[in-house]
Structures are given as structure tokens and as C-alpha cells.
N, C-alpha and C positions, 0 to 999 in steps of 0.2 A: 439173889446175889450171884447164883451160878450164871444167870443171863448176863449180869453186869460184867463178871469176870470174863465170860466168853467174848463179849464185845471188846473189852480192854485188850485181851490177848490178840484178837484179830487185828485190831488197830495197830498194836505193837508190831505184829508181823508185817503189816502193810507199810508201816513207817520205816522199818529196817529194809523192807524190800525196795522202797523208793530210793534208798541210798545204794542198793545193790541190784539195780535193774529189775524192779518189781519182784518180789517174791523169789529171790535166789536162795533164801535160807530155808532149809527143810525144817518143818515143825517137829517138836519133840513129841514122843508118844503120849506123855502125860498131860499135854495141853487139853484143857476143857473146851469142848465145842458144843454148840447147841444140838440137842438130840430130839426134842419134841417139836410138834408143830407150833404151839404157842411161843416157844423159845425162838424158833426161826422167824415168826412174825415180828417178835420184838426186835430181833436183829435187824430186820428190814426197816423197822420203825425208828431206827437211829437217824432221825432227820437231820442232825448236824452234819452227817457225812453224806446221806442219800439225797438231801435237798438243799442243805446249806443253812447256816445260822449266822446272822450279821454280826454277832458278838465274837465270832471266831476268826482268827487270823488266816485259817485255811479256807473256810466257808464252802461255797457250793461246788457242784460237779460240772459246771459250765466254764470253759476257759474265759477269763476276763479279757483276754486278747481280742475276743470278738467284739468287745465294747470299746476298748481303748485304742484299737487300731483304726477306728473309723474317723470320718470327717465331721462328726456331730458336735465336736467341742474343740477347744484350744486351751493351752496353758500359757498364761502371761509370762513374759520373759523374767520378771522379777522372781516368780516362783520357780521357773525352770532353772534359773541360775543360783537359787538359794541353797543353803546347806541341808534343808529338809529332803530335797530330791537327791536320789542316788543315781549312779551311772546306769543301772539297769532300767530305771524309769525314763531317764533321758534317752537311752538307746531305743527303747520300745517306742517312745513318742515320735522319734524321727525315722522310724523304720530302718534302723542301722543295718548295714550289710554284714558287719562282722562283730563278733563278741557281743551279741545282743544282750545276753543275760549276765555278762561280766562274771564276777566271782560269787554270785548268789548261790547259796548251797542247795536250796530246794525251790523248784518252780511249781507252785501249786496249780497253775493252769494245766500242767501235765499230771501231777501227782494226785490231786483231789479227785478227778474223774476215775483214775485207776483204783483209788481206794474204794469208791462206790462199786466199781466193776468187780473187785475182789470179793466184797461182801455179797454181791448178787451171785457170783459163782460159788461161793462157800455155801450159800443157802440152797442153791440148786443141787450141789453135791450131797449135802445132808438129806435133802428132800428125796433124792433117789433111793435112799435107804428106808424110807417110810412108806408103807402100803397106803394106797388111796382107797380107803373103804367108804362105803356110803355114808357112814356117820361123820366122816371128816372131809368129805369131798370138797365142800365149799372152801374150807380153810386151806386145804391142800392146793386147790386150784388158784386161790388168791396168792399164795406164796410163790407158786411157780410163775404165774402170769406177771406178778409184780417184779420178780427177780429178772425176768426177761425184759420187761419194760425199762427198769432202772439201768440195765446193762446197755440197752439200745440207746437210751437217752444220753448216757455218758459217751458211748461210741460216736453218736452224732456230733456232739460238741467238739470232741477231739478231731473228728474228720474235717470240720470247718476251720480249725486252727492249724492242724499239723499235716494235713493232706492237701494236695492241689485241688482246685475246683474241678468238679465232675465234668468230664467231656467223654461222651459215649465212644468216640473214635479211638481213644487211647486209654480208657479206664482199666482195661485188662492188663496193661503193661506198666502204668505209672505206680509208684509206691504210695500206699495208703498208710494206715495206722497199724499199731500192734493190736491184734484181736485176741485178747485173753479170754478164753471161753472155758477155762478149767481152773479150779482152785489149787491145783497141784503146783506149788511154787518152784518145783524143780524143772518144769517144762521151759525150755529156752524161749526167749522172746524174739520173734521175727516180724518183719513188716509184711502185711498183706498187700494186695494190689488195691487200687481205688475201687475197682469193681467188686472185689471180695468184701471190702469194707461196707459198701452200701448194700450189697446182697445180705450181709449178716444183720445189719440194722433192720432191714425190711423183714427178713425171715424171723428174727426175734419178735418183732411187733405183731406179725401175722399169727405166730404161734401163741402169743400172749392174749390176743383179742378175745377168743371164746372163753378164756378163764377169768377175765377181769369183770368186776361188777359194773353195773350201769352207773351207780353212784357210790363213790368211795366213802368210807367212814370219816376220813380226814382228807383234805386236799393235798396233803403231802404223800398220799397213796395214789397209785395209778388206777385208772378206770378205763372202760371202753371208749368214752369220748377222748380221753388223753391219748390212747393208742392211735385212734383215728387221726387226732390232731398232729401227733408226731410223724405219722406216715405222710400226712399232707405237707408238713414242713420239709421232710426228707425229699419227697418227690419234687417239690418246688426247687430245692437246691440242685436237683438233677436236671431241671428244666423239662421234666416230664409233666406237662400241664394237664394232660388227661387224667392221670392218676392223682395229681394234686387236687384237681376238681372233685374227683370221686371221693377222696377221703376227707376233704374239708366239708363237703356236703354231708357225708355220713356222720361226721362229728356234730355238725349243727342240727341235724335231725334229732340227735339225742340230747343236745344241750346248746341253747342259743341265746342265753340271757346277756343283755347289754345293760350297762349302767347309764341311766339318764343323768347326765351331768347337771342339767339345769334344775333337776329335782334334788339330787343328792348334794349339790353344792349351790344351794339357793343364795348362800353368802360365801364369798371366797375366803378360804382358811388363811389365818395369819401367815406371814412369810416364813416364819421359823418352823411351821408345821409340815410334816409329810402327810398329804391329804388322803391317800388311799389306804383303806384297811387291808391288812394282810388277809389272804384267803377271801377277798371280796367276791362279789357275785359273778364277775367275768372270769375268774381264775378257774381253769380246768385242772391244772397240775401245778403245784407250787415248787419253784426252784430259784436259786440265785446264783450269781457267778462266784468264782474263786476270788480271793482278795490279794494276798501277798504274791509277788512283790509289786503289783501294779496298782494297788488301791488308791494311791495318791493321785493317779491320773483320772479317776472318776469321782474323787471326793469333792463335794460341793465347795469346800473352802478354797480349792485350787482350780478346778475345771470350770471353764466358762463356755456357754453355749455359742456355737457359731452364729454370728450376727445375721448372716443371710438366711440361715435356717429359722432363726427366731422371727425375722421379719416376714417369713412366708406364711405365718399364721394370721388369719383374718382377725380384725378387732372384735368380731362377734363370736370368734371361736373360743370356747371356754378353756380349751387346752392351753391357750397362751397364758392364762392367769393361773391355772391349776398346776400345770407341769413345771413352771419356772418361778424363781424368786429373784428379786433384784439383789445384786451383790455390791455394786458401786453405782453411784449416781452420775459421776463425771469422769470418764464417759460411762454411759449406762451399760452395765454388763449383767448377765444373768447366769444362774446355775440351775441345774435340773433337780427337781424334788418329786417327780411323778412316779417313782417306783411302786409297783404293786406289792412290794415287801414292806412298805411303810417305814423304810430306812433309806440310807444312802446307797445300800447295796443294789446293784442292778437286778431287776426281776428278769429271769431268763426262762421262766416256765412257759406254760401253754395257756392261752386265754381266748375267749370267743372273739374279741376284736380282731385278732390276727387271723382267725379262721374266716371271718367275713371278708377280710381283705384278700386272702388267698383265693377264696371262691370267686370274688368279684374279678380279680385279675385273670383267672382262668376262663371265666365266662367271656371277658373282653377279648381274650386271645382266640376264642372260638367264634367271635363275632356275634355272640348272644348279648347284644347291647342292653336289651330290656332287663335281663337277669343281672347283668353286671351293675347297672345303675340302681337297681332295686337294693342290692346289697350295700353299695357305696352310700346311697342316700339314707338308708336305714341306720348305718353307723353314724353319719354326720348329723342326722337329726338328734341323736343322743349326745352330741358333743357341742352343739350350738346353743346360743342364747335363743330366746323365743323369737320366732320370725324367720326360721331357716327356710330358704327357697331351694327346692330340689335342683341339683345339678343335672343338666341335660345336654347331650350332644349326640348327633347321629353318626359322627365320625369315629370308627373303632379305634383309630390311633390316638385321637384326642381323649377318648374315654380311658384307654389303657394308661396313657401318660398321667391323667388326673388320678387314677387309682394308685399308681406308683408314687406320686407326690404325697398323697394322703397316707400311704403306707409308711413312708419315711417319717412323717410328722406324728403319726399315731404310735409307731413302735420304736421311738427313740430310746436308746439305752437298753434295748431288749436283747442285744446280741444277734439281731437279724440283719443289721445294716451291712456288716462285713460279708455275710453270705450274699446279700443282694448285689453289692458292688461286684463280687466275683462272678456271679451268674449273669448279671445284666451286661457286663462288659463283654461276655462271650457273644452277646447279641447286638453289639455295636453301640451300646449306651455311652461309651467314651467318658466314664466317670473317672476323674483323676483327683484323688484326695491330695490335699496340700497342707503343709505346715510352714509357718514363718517363725524362725527362732533367731533372735539377735541379728535381724536383718538378712538372714540367709533363708532361702526357700528350699523345702524338701517336698518331694512328691512321689507318687506311685503311678507309673505309666500303666496303660491298660493291660498289657501282658507282662507286668513286672513279676518276677519270681518271688518277691517279698510278700505277695498275697498268701504265701504259705509260710508259717512261722517255723523257725528251726527247732529241732528236737533238742532238749537240754543235753549238754555235754556229758553230764554224769550218767545219763542213760546210755549214750554211745560208748562210754568208757567201760561199762560192764557188759556190753554186747559187741565184741570185736567183729568188724565186718558189716555192722549195720550202717546203712547209707544215711548221711545227713541230707536234709532238704537243701538244695542249692539256693544261694541268695544272689 
């Protein structure tokens, strides 16, 4: 019960903090806090906050804006205009320039990650008071390594939503996110630079690596492969392809399992079924996105898959039948059902398929065509019906383009597409997401400031002088 009370108290502090610029309320001396290593481990095992739970309105520590801001889906006009949709959902859907969140009291895309960060910081603070003796070294290390990983994971998601895309030339001067690295709620909140943001993510992960286990007890817990995977994803978003290759390779050398779709799905599941098991064999670290206030934008009852994207899947590609279900027959429209969470909540964790695609892309960029094609074809053989013919090209540009196409098709609704648009447009990809609503077209130009989402107004209200992201 002491552990339960501790968790409740910490959540209560965080909840009030979200209304007062995270943690502006000083804790009372009589608050019960975890004191032993088992209690700290149980605190981190609160997977509803640290990983996300689809039955919660708050849900996971990854901003859902990374999913709903993309061009992978659309909302039919009759839903957009209906009474179910609120102004905040309509504004986010069309990338509104002003008053994006309207009067919504809490934006969980911001608050949920910072709740996980607070818990990680609280665990680190209490851990510093406990001696690391030989008898408890493994548990002590796991708690510290896990806390650092959870914090880095949340910082990464926040950086992709609320900080501008990484550009080495100006990363040291552009405003990044708020880096809360202390559980002391009286410390003022200030924005770090983009460089400081990424440096902190990488530093946390590198420090965590030697303390994490090779295989976690549960996939909601961090591990060495997970830390390598998040480093690979982070460096990819920075367009540092040498390090993205290094860490995706390090991850796959420790864990490289792929699901063979033609074996696991010898018959296609009924349309109403979410086909993938939670914690399936490809999952390295399990996490899902936040939900409120944007969940209607990815809910299968409303969101429809972009028709061009759907048509890009070959008829022999099992993903076309497994990832999607028919919603209406005239005209034929589809919704997504392929989340590795086994629910409608977008899976935003780390998995081996993403690592194969990162490594393949980086090999292609280094003109190592043989290695790039090996990874790509290995993945596609596990996605195709019997009779897959290996893709081949001797042209590095063609191979890279093919990998990027397969990356979009494989990682739909994973929270990676928003990052991909931001980074690839820095390299001349000229990806321009578009929406058409009530006959009017909305779009995001290549260099549009709206690729960075605004910080919630209530955060700025309790932090006078904090700069809002320009729109």
C-alpha cells in the first residue's frame, strides 16, 4: 500500500504541476515517497504512465501529434463537420496557425511525457540516497538505467513535436524543449536549445546502456537493444547517418527477430480484429501515443487511410490485408488496424522492423548497396506472400528511394512519419502534406514553421518570458 500511495501522490503532484507549469507546487514534508529499491522499481513499472495504456484518456508518453500531423490519413467531411469533433481536433487536423488547442484545459501530448519524466527524475533522486552494494548492484543499475532511458524516450518524443527539426548549423541557437532533469518542483522551467536537447537525449542513453539488461523481464522495461534502438532513431532524426548506422547495427546484433507474416497470418484475421499481439516478437520496447485531445483523429471509426498510400502496397504484400480493414464499400475506404499494441492506439515504441529500415537506409547512403538490399529484402520476404522476388538495383539513389518508400509503408502510424517529413525535406525531398476540407485545400510547405507544434498556452502562462514556437 505504501508503494501505491507513493505512486498516487507523485501522480497528484504531476497533475497539479501540469496546471502550474510542471511541478511549481512544493511537496509537503509528510508526503510518502519510495525509499527502497523494490519500491523504486515498482514506481517505474507503472506502465500506464511510463508506456501508456489504451484504456486511459491520457495514455502514452509519445505525443500523438507525431501521428495525426502526417499525411497518412484523412478525415471525411461529414465527420469533420459533425458534432463529435471539437475545435481542437479540427485545428490540429488543418495545421491551424492560431489558437491551435482552443480552450482545451490539458494537452496530454505535452503533459503525459512530462509525467513520465517526473517519475524518472523522482526515481533517480531517491536512488542517489541508496548505496550501490554488491548485493543490490543489478537492481540498482536497472533502476538507474531504466530511469535514464524513460526520460530520454520522453524527451525524444517532445523534441519531435515541440522543437524545430534538427539542423546542425543553428541547433545551438534555436529553442528546443524544457529539459527537466531534477525532481525538485521548485526549479523554474526554461527552454534548452535544440543542441542541448539532443545532447541530453544521447547522454542519458549512453549512460544508461551499460546498466540495462540484454533482455528485459517485460517489454515495457528498457534494455540494451532498446537503448541502441532509440540512439539509432535519434541520430536518424539528426541526419547523422553514420551514428544511426552504428546504433541500429548494434541493436540488431543483440536482437533481430522478424515476424514472418505468411506463417503467422496463414489466414487473414477478420476485419474487426486487431491482428498483432501486444509485446509481439518484433517489439523491443513497448509504448503508445498520448490520446486526448486528438484521439478522434486516429480512431478507426473516423480516420481513413490515404488512398494513394493504400494503393502503393502490392497485391502480394500481406501488409495490405493485415494493416487495413474496409470501412465503406462505395467508395472503397480503409482504416488502419495494424498497431503493435493490439488496439486502436498507435504503437510508438521500438521494434526490429524499424531498425532494419534504419540500417538499410544508412547503408544505401554510404553506397553499400549489397548490405542495404540484404536488409530490405530480408524484411520484405517476411511481409510477402509466397513467391517474393528480391528487389535489386545497382543505382544507389533508386535503392535509397525504395527503402524510404518501404519505410513509410512499414511504419505507418508509428510516429516516425512526422520526423521523416521534417528531416527529408531538409535534403530536398519536397514532401508537402495536404488536406482537403469542405472543398478547401490546406498544406504544409517544405520550410513551414508549423512543422513545430505550439507549446500549450497554460505552460506559457505559468512561465512568463518563455518563448512560444512561431507559426
